[in-house]
N, C-alpha and C positions, 0 to 999 in steps of 0.2 A: 215580460213584467216578472217584477220580485217585490214581491211579499216582506215588509216589516212588521213586527212586534213592538208594537208602544205599549209603556203604560203611565197610565195619569193618576196622579195625588194630588191631594188641596195642598196648597201651598200657603197660609194663612189669607189672606185676601182675591187670592185667583188657584189655577192648577196650574201644574205644572207637569209635564211628560216630557221624555225620554226615551230612545228606541235600544231597544235590546238585543246586542250584540254591536251597535255602531255606534261608538265610544265618541264622547263630543258632540252627537244632536240632540238638545234641549230647543222646549220652547214654553212660550205659557198662554192663556188664554182666561176670560172669564166663563167660558162654556166647556163643556164638554167636545163640541162643533167645533168652537173654536181652536181647541188646541189637537187637535185630529185638520181642522182647515189649513192650521200652523206649520204640522208634520210635513203635510204635503208639500211644503214649498220649500223647509229648512231640510229636508233629506236630498233632495237631487241639488241641493246647492250647495250641502258638506259636502256628499261625490265627487260635483265638480272640482270642488277646492281640492279634495283628493287625489282625483287626476293630476290638477296643476301640479303637485307637487308629487309625484309618484309615488303617491301610497297605493297599497293595494285595495281592492274591494275583498268586506270578509267574503271567505269561499262558501263556509256551510254557518248558517246564519243558528243560531239555537232554537231548541224545540223546548216548546213553553208548553206545560199542562195545570189545570190544575183540577186538585183530587180534594176530598172530604174527608176528615177527619173528629169522628165523633167525638162531641165534647160533652 
């Protein structure tokens, strides 16, 4: 099992999500849970397409950290 980090942002009338380190995978939804569920379908679909086109999966996924800065 591989873990992917997704970013979910407000996109006007809905939410949009994308995958860090896996270009081209985006999805939308009305709720965070809906975006996550859509991602669970979009990522394998995208990876399958990459395989069909002979593209290699990214080997090293980026490390994402959240830091706090005094304001």
